[in-house]
C-alpha positions in Angstrom: 0.0 -0.1 0.1 3.2 2.2 0.1 4.3 1.7 -3.0 0.8 2.0 -4.3 0.7 5.7 -2.6 -2.2 5.1 -0.3 -0.4 5.2 3.0 3.1 5.8 4.4 4.8 4.0 6.3 6.1 5.3 9.9 7.6 4.0 12.8 5.4 1.8 14.4 2.6 1.1 11.5 1.4 3.7 8.9 -0.7 6.2 7.9 -3.4 7.4 5.6 -2.6 10.1 3.2 -5.7 11.3 2.9 -7.2 11.5 6.7 -8.1 14.7 7.4 -7.9 13.4 11.4 -4.3 12.7 10.9 -2.5 15.7 12.9 0.2 16.6 10.9 2.9 18.7 13.1 3.1 17.4 16.8 1.1 19.6 19.4 3.2 21.3 21.7 3.2 20.1 25.5 0.6 22.4 26.5 -1.6 21.0 24.4 -1.4 17.6 25.2 -1.7 18.2 28.8 -5.4 19.0 28.5 -6.4 15.6 26.1 -7.1 12.1 28.0 -6.2 13.5 31.2 -8.3 10.5 33.3 -6.5 8.0 30.9 -3.2 9.3 31.2 -3.3 9.5 35.2 -4.9 6.0 35.6 -1.8 4.7 33.1 0.5 6.9 35.1 -0.4 5.7 38.8 -0.1 2.1 37.2 3.4 2.5 35.9 4.4 4.1 39.1 3.7 0.8 41.0 5.7 -1.0 39.2 9.1 0.8 39.9 10.9 -1.3 42.5 14.3 -0.6 44.3 17.7 -0.6 42.4 15.5 -0.4 39.5 16.6 1.7 36.6 13.8 3.6 35.1 13.7 5.3 31.9 10.8 8.5 31.6 10.6 9.4 28.7 9.5 13.0 27.7 5.5 13.4 27.6 2.5 14.7 29.4 1.5 10.8 30.7 5.3 10.3 32.3 4.5 13.7 33.6 1.3 12.6 35.5 3.3 9.5 36.7 6.1 11.8 38.4 3.4 12.8 41.0 2.7 8.8 41.9 6.6 7.8 42.0 7.5 7.0 45.7 10.7 4.7 45.4 13.6 6.7 46.3 16.0 3.7 46.1 15.8 3.8 42.4 17.9 5.5 39.2 15.4 7.5 37.3 17.0 8.5 33.6 14.9 10.8 31.4 15.5 13.0 28.4 12.5 15.6 29.6 14.1 18.6 31.4 11.1 19.2 33.2 10.8 15.6 34.9 14.2 15.7 35.2 14.0 19.0 37.3 10.7 17.7 39.3 12.4 14.7 40.3 15.8 15.9 41.6 13.4 18.5 43.7 11.7 15.5 45.3 15.1 14.0 46.4 15.2 11.2 43.6 18.8 10.4 41.7 18.3 11.4 38.6 20.2 11.2 35.3 19.5 13.2 32.3 20.5 12.2 29.0 22.5 14.5 26.5 21.7 15.9 23.1 19.2 18.6 21.2 16.8 20.7 23.1 13.4 19.9 21.0 11.1 22.7 22.0 7.6 21.6 21.2 8.1 18.5 23.6 10.4 19.7 25.7 12.6 16.7 25.0 16.5 16.1 24.9 17.1 14.3 21.4 20.4 12.6 20.1 22.4 9.9 21.5 23.6 9.9 25.0 26.9 7.9 24.2 27.5 6.1 27.3 26.0 3.8 30.1 23.1 4.8 32.4 22.6 2.4 34.7 25.2 -0.2 36.1 23.8 -4.0 34.4 
């Protein structure tokens, strides 16, 4: 279908070329924060409940993961993130945080690019 021009392959699937429901540009964080709040909170609460002592947890930039920060209780874990705002909240709350390096993407407030080092002890 991609070769026939009916869809475009993307990471994780495909999108229809002429679908008006498809957002062509990524929405800024401030807009995404107001979408599906109950669902995001439920996901965030469950994900945070899975964290155990000595875990190394990667928390990607995003609004669902932002909700997760309020539910995290485990202080004996290492939290790795590419989100400047997430790193700041976690560090201020006394968690061990590693912020990966790269280029700052304004629309998502995420650091993008390769970190180039091992983040957690294996």
